[in-house]
C-alpha positions as CSV (number, residue, x, y, z in Angstrom):
1,M,1.7,-0.4,-33.0
2,Q,3.8,2.6,-34.0
3,H,4.6,5.3,-31.5
4,R,3.4,8.7,-32.2
5,T,4.0,12.0,-30.2
6,V,1.4,13.7,-28.0
7,D,0.8,16.2,-30.8
8,Q,0.1,13.4,-33.2
9,V,-2.5,11.5,-31.0
10,P,-5.5,13.3,-29.9
11,P,-7.3,12.3,-26.8
12,P,-9.9,9.5,-27.3
13,S,-13.3,10.7,-28.6
14,P,-16.4,10.2,-26.5
15,R,-17.4,7.3,-28.8
16,V,-14.1,5.4,-28.2
17,I,-14.2,6.1,-24.5
18,D,-17.8,4.7,-24.3
19,V,-16.5,1.5,-26.2
20,V,-13.6,1.1,-23.9
21,R,-15.7,1.7,-20.7
22,A,-18.3,-0.8,-22.0
23,T,-15.6,-3.4,-22.4
24,C,-14.3,-2.8,-18.9
25,A,-17.9,-3.4,-17.6
26,T,-17.8,-6.8,-19.1
27,L,-14.6,-7.8,-17.4
28,P,-14.4,-10.0,-14.4
29,D,-14.9,-8.3,-11.0
30,D,-11.5,-9.5,-10.0
31,S,-9.3,-6.8,-11.7
32,T,-6.1,-8.7,-11.1
33,L,-7.3,-11.4,-13.4
34,L,-6.8,-8.8,-16.2
35,A,-3.3,-8.0,-14.9
36,E,-2.5,-11.8,-14.8
37,H,-3.5,-12.3,-18.4
38,F,-1.6,-9.0,-19.4
39,Y,1.6,-10.1,-17.8
40,D,1.3,-13.7,-19.2
41,H,1.1,-12.2,-22.7
42,L,3.8,-9.6,-22.0
43,F,6.3,-12.1,-20.8
44,R,5.7,-14.4,-23.7
45,L,5.9,-11.6,-26.2
46,A,9.0,-10.0,-24.5
47,P,10.7,-12.4,-22.2
48,D,13.6,-9.9,-21.6
49,I,11.1,-7.7,-19.8
50,R,10.5,-10.3,-17.0
51,P,13.7,-9.4,-14.9
52,M,12.3,-5.9,-14.5
53,F,9.7,-7.3,-12.1
54,A,9.7,-9.0,-8.7
55,A,9.2,-12.8,-8.6
56,D,5.9,-12.3,-6.7
57,M,3.7,-10.2,-9.0
58,T,0.7,-9.8,-6.7
59,Q,1.4,-6.1,-5.8
60,Q,2.4,-5.3,-9.3
61,Q,-0.8,-6.9,-10.7
62,I,-3.0,-4.8,-8.3
63,R,-1.1,-1.5,-9.2
64,M,-1.4,-2.2,-12.8
65,S,-5.1,-3.1,-12.6
66,E,-5.8,-0.1,-10.5
67,A,-3.8,2.3,-12.8
68,L,-5.5,1.1,-15.9
69,L,-9.0,1.2,-14.6
70,D,-8.5,4.7,-13.1
71,V,-7.1,6.0,-16.5
72,V,-10.2,4.4,-18.2
73,R,-12.6,6.0,-15.6
74,N,-11.1,9.4,-16.2
75,L,-10.5,9.4,-20.0
76,D,-13.0,12.2,-20.3
77,Q,-10.7,14.5,-18.3
78,P,-7.6,14.3,-20.6
79,Q,-5.7,17.2,-18.8
80,E,-5.8,15.4,-15.4
81,I,-5.0,12.0,-16.9
82,Q,-2.1,13.4,-19.1
83,A,-0.3,14.7,-16.0
84,Y,-0.6,11.3,-14.3
85,L,0.4,9.6,-17.5
86,R,3.5,11.8,-18.0
87,D,4.5,11.1,-14.3
88,L,4.1,7.4,-14.8
89,G,6.2,7.4,-18.0
90,A,8.9,9.4,-16.2
91,H,8.8,6.8,-13.4
92,H,9.0,3.9,-15.8
93,Y,12.1,5.5,-17.4
94,R,13.9,6.5,-14.2
95,V,13.2,3.5,-12.0
96,L,12.6,0.7,-14.5
97,G,14.6,1.8,-17.4
98,V,11.7,1.1,-19.8
99,E,12.7,1.7,-23.4
100,P,10.4,3.1,-25.9
101,A,10.4,-0.1,-28.1
102,Q,9.0,-2.1,-25.1
103,Y,5.8,0.0,-25.1
104,R,4.8,-1.9,-28.3
105,Y,4.8,-5.2,-26.5
106,V,2.8,-3.7,-23.6
107,G,0.2,-2.6,-26.1
108,W,-0.1,-5.9,-27.7
109,A,-0.3,-7.6,-24.3
110,L,-3.0,-5.2,-23.0
111,V,-5.3,-5.7,-26.1
112,R,-4.9,-9.4,-26.0
113,A,-5.5,-9.6,-22.2
114,V,-8.7,-7.5,-22.6
115,G,-9.7,-9.6,-25.4
116,D,-9.2,-12.8,-23.5
117,L,-11.6,-11.6,-20.7
118,S,-14.2,-9.6,-22.4
119,N,-17.4,-11.2,-23.6
120,S,-18.1,-8.4,-25.9
121,W,-14.9,-8.3,-27.9
122,S,-14.9,-7.4,-31.6
123,S,-12.7,-5.8,-34.1
124,H,-14.4,-2.5,-33.3
125,T,-13.7,-2.9,-29.7
126,G,-10.0,-3.8,-30.4
127,S,-9.6,-0.7,-32.5
128,A,-11.0,1.4,-29.7
129,W,-8.5,-0.1,-27.2
130,V,-5.6,0.5,-29.6
131,L,-6.6,4.3,-30.0
132,V,-6.7,4.6,-26.2
133,Y,-3.3,2.7,-25.9
134,E,-1.7,4.9,-28.4
135,W,-2.8,8.0,-26.5
136,I,-1.6,6.5,-23.2
137,T,1.7,5.7,-24.7
138,A,2.2,9.0,-26.4
139,N,1.7,10.6,-22.9
140,M,4.0,8.2,-21.0
141,L,6.7,8.5,-23.6
142,A,6.5,12.3,-23.4
143,G,7.0,12.0,-19.7
144,A,9.9,9.6,-20.2
145,Q,11.4,12.0,-22.7
146,E,11.0,14.9,-20.3
147,A,12.7,12.8,-17.5
148,A,15.6,11.9,-19.9
149,E,16.2,15.5,-20.7
150,R,16.2,16.5,-17.0
151,S,18.6,13.7,-16.4
152,R,20.9,14.8,-19.1
153,M,20.7,18.5,-17.9
154,T,21.4,17.4,-14.3
155,E,24.3,15.3,-15.5
156,T,25.7,18.1,-17.6
157,R,25.5,20.5,-14.7
158,R,27.3,18.0,-12.6
159,T,30.1,17.4,-14.9
160,E,30.6,21.0,-16.3
161,P,32.3,22.6,-13.3
162,A,34.6,19.6,-13.0
163,R,35.6,19.9,-16.8
164,E,36.1,23.6,-16.1
165,R,38.5,23.0,-13.3
166,Q,40.3,20.4,-15.3
167,T,40.7,22.6,-18.4
168,D,41.5,25.9,-16.6
169,P,44.3,25.2,-14.1
170,G,44.9,28.9,-13.7
171,R,41.3,29.3,-12.5
172,R,42.2,28.3,-9.0
173,A,44.9,31.0,-8.8
174,R,42.5,33.7,-9.9
175,T,39.9,32.8,-7.4
176,R,42.1,33.0,-4.3
C-alpha cells in the first residue's frame, strides 16, 4: 500500500461503502475479536511497533474496534469522518510517535484481520477495504502532518526569542 495525500484519494464510493459495511455485518458480534486478530497480524508484521502499546491490550482493542466500526458506519458522511480521522492522526503522531511508514503495516494487518473473520471475503471485498483504508490513512496522515507543522511552529516561536537575545547583546541595553 502506497500512501497518497487527501487530494489524491477520493472518499469511498457508495458501492465501496456498501461492500465494506456488508463485510462488517458478517464479522463476529464480539468486535474485540477483530482487534485481537488485527494486533496479532500487526505485531507479527512489525514487531518494533509492539512497545508502543501496554502489555494488557484489552482497552486498546475496545478503542480500536469502536473507532473502526464508527468510521465504517459513517463513511457516507466524509466531512465529519475526515475531521475525526485528522484528529486521530494528530494524536497518533503527538502521543504515540507513529511514523508514516508504519501505516502500511496497519493496513496490511487490518485487511488480513477482516479476511480472517469474514465469511464473505473475496478479492473484491479486499479491494474495497484497501480503498477505504487508503482514504482513512490519507486523512490520518494529513492530521499528523498538520500536528508536525504546528509542533515545528511552536518550537520555532519558543527558540526564536532566545536566539534573538543571544545574538543581540545590545538589545537588553536598548529595552531598559
